C-alpha positions as CSV (number, residue, x, y, z in Angstrom):
1,M,-3.3,-14.8,-12.1
2,T,-6.2,-16.5,-10.3
3,P,-9.3,-17.6,-11.5
4,A,-11.1,-14.8,-10.0
5,I,-8.8,-12.1,-11.8
6,C,-9.1,-14.1,-15.0
7,V,-12.8,-13.8,-14.4
8,A,-13.1,-10.3,-14.0
9,S,-10.8,-9.3,-17.0
10,K,-12.9,-11.3,-19.2
11,A,-16.0,-9.4,-17.9
12,G,-14.1,-6.2,-19.2
13,I,-15.0,-4.2,-16.0
14,A,-12.5,-1.9,-14.2
15,F,-10.5,-3.5,-11.3
16,T,-7.7,-3.2,-9.5
17,V,-5.5,-5.8,-7.7
18,H,-4.0,-5.4,-4.6
19,E,-1.3,-7.4,-3.0
20,F,0.4,-7.6,0.1
21,A,2.3,-10.0,2.4
22,H,0.2,-12.3,4.6
23,D,1.2,-12.9,7.9
24,Q,0.3,-16.7,8.7
25,S,0.0,-15.5,12.3
26,H,-2.6,-13.2,11.7
27,D,-6.2,-14.0,12.9
28,S,-8.1,-12.1,10.5
29,Y,-7.6,-12.0,6.8
30,G,-10.1,-9.4,6.3
31,L,-8.8,-6.8,8.8
32,E,-5.1,-7.6,8.0
33,A,-5.9,-6.7,4.3
34,A,-7.6,-3.2,5.6
35,A,-4.3,-2.6,7.7
36,K,-1.8,-3.6,5.3
37,L,-3.7,-1.7,2.3
38,N,-4.6,1.2,4.4
39,V,-8.2,0.6,3.5
40,P,-11.1,1.4,6.1
41,A,-12.4,-2.0,7.1
42,D,-15.6,-1.5,6.2
43,R,-14.8,-1.5,2.5
44,I,-13.2,-5.0,2.8
45,F,-15.7,-7.9,2.3
46,K,-15.6,-11.3,3.3
47,T,-16.7,-14.3,1.2
48,L,-18.6,-16.6,3.4
49,I,-20.1,-20.0,2.5
50,V,-23.1,-21.1,4.0
51,D,-25.1,-24.4,3.8
52,V,-28.9,-24.4,3.5
53,G,-29.9,-28.0,3.6
54,S,-28.0,-29.8,0.7
55,V,-27.1,-26.6,-1.2
56,L,-24.0,-24.2,-0.8
57,A,-24.6,-20.2,-1.2
58,V,-22.4,-17.3,-0.8
59,G,-22.9,-14.3,1.5
60,I,-20.6,-11.5,1.2
61,I,-20.5,-9.1,4.2
62,P,-18.1,-6.5,5.5
63,V,-15.1,-8.0,7.4
64,T,-16.2,-5.9,10.4
65,A,-19.5,-7.8,10.6
66,M,-20.8,-11.1,11.3
67,L,-23.3,-12.9,9.1
68,N,-27.0,-13.1,9.9
69,M,-28.2,-17.0,9.5
70,K,-31.5,-16.2,9.8
71,S,-31.4,-13.3,7.4
72,M,-29.4,-15.4,4.9
73,A,-31.8,-18.3,5.5
74,R,-34.8,-15.8,4.7
75,V,-33.3,-14.5,1.4
76,L,-32.2,-17.9,0.2
77,G,-35.8,-19.3,1.0
78,A,-34.3,-21.9,3.3
79,K,-35.5,-22.7,6.9
80,K,-31.9,-22.3,8.4
81,A,-28.4,-21.7,7.4
82,A,-25.1,-22.6,8.5
83,M,-21.5,-22.1,7.8
84,A,-20.6,-24.9,5.4
85,D,-17.8,-27.5,5.9
86,K,-14.5,-26.4,5.2
87,A,-13.8,-29.2,2.9
88,D,-17.1,-28.5,0.9
89,V,-16.0,-25.2,0.7
90,E,-12.5,-25.8,-0.7
91,R,-14.2,-28.4,-3.0
92,S,-16.9,-26.3,-4.3
93,T,-14.9,-23.1,-4.9
94,G,-11.6,-24.4,-5.4
95,Y,-10.0,-21.7,-2.9
96,V,-8.7,-22.3,0.5
97,L,-10.3,-20.5,3.6
98,G,-8.9,-17.2,4.0
99,G,-8.5,-17.0,0.1
100,V,-12.3,-17.7,-1.0
101,S,-13.3,-15.1,-3.7
102,P,-16.7,-14.8,-4.9
103,L,-15.4,-14.9,-8.4
104,G,-14.2,-17.8,-10.5
105,Q,-15.3,-20.6,-8.1
106,K,-15.5,-24.1,-9.9
107,K,-19.1,-23.9,-9.4
108,Q,-21.5,-21.0,-9.4
109,L,-23.0,-20.8,-6.1
110,R,-26.2,-18.2,-5.5
111,T,-24.7,-15.2,-4.0
112,I,-25.9,-12.6,-1.7
113,I,-24.0,-9.2,-1.2
114,D,-24.9,-7.4,1.9
115,V,-26.4,-4.1,1.1
116,A,-23.6,-2.1,2.9
117,A,-21.6,-2.7,-0.3
118,L,-23.8,-0.2,-1.9
119,G,-22.4,3.0,0.3
120,H,-19.4,2.4,-1.5
121,P,-18.0,3.3,-4.8
122,T,-15.8,0.2,-4.8
123,I,-15.4,-2.6,-2.3
124,F,-12.5,-5.1,-1.8
125,V,-13.1,-8.9,-1.7
126,S,-10.4,-11.7,-2.3
127,A,-8.9,-12.3,-5.4
128,G,-8.4,-15.9,-5.0
129,R,-5.7,-16.4,-2.4
130,R,-4.5,-14.9,1.1
131,G,-2.6,-11.5,0.5
132,L,-4.5,-10.6,-2.7
133,E,-7.7,-8.6,-3.2
134,I,-9.6,-7.3,-5.8
135,E,-11.4,-4.0,-5.9
136,L,-14.4,-3.3,-7.9
137,C,-17.6,-1.8,-8.2
138,P,-20.3,-3.4,-6.1
139,H,-22.8,-3.4,-9.0
140,D,-20.0,-5.2,-11.1
141,L,-19.5,-7.9,-8.8
142,E,-23.3,-8.1,-8.9
143,R,-23.4,-8.6,-12.3
144,I,-20.6,-10.9,-12.7
145,T,-21.7,-13.5,-9.9
146,G,-25.4,-13.3,-10.6
147,A,-25.7,-11.9,-7.1
148,E,-28.9,-9.9,-5.7
149,F,-28.3,-7.1,-2.8
150,A,-29.9,-8.0,0.8
151,D,-29.4,-7.0,4.3
152,I,-27.4,-10.2,5.8
153,R,-25.5,-8.7,8.4
154,Q,-25.7,-8.9,12.3
């Protein structure tokens, strides 16, 4: 059980864990998850960590989209945003890249979920390791992480 699954369990929400055999040679963890779980790719969301000055934040967007850094910075009240350094991501979240979950991070970061999530009854996010996804209601994800919804994709 990963920290992400523990957090979801303790929150008492409805969720489903989906596991698949991760292929190390696959370039996109999210698109691999969509294919192997037979789920439309727009329901699989990736967790991206951004640096806004000396502060890290989380952006959750569909794997089919790119993060709009200007929109992310605006929502966070910062002048600019950039992808965080890999070492900073792993140190702050406790997860390795490709398995970063918005749930159960070592340090709770400000979290923004793209509004596209609201178009689905459930979405899939990493459950804390490559090859493991957790399916849950976007509003439950919002509540557990203290997130807000905004349009942050390109």
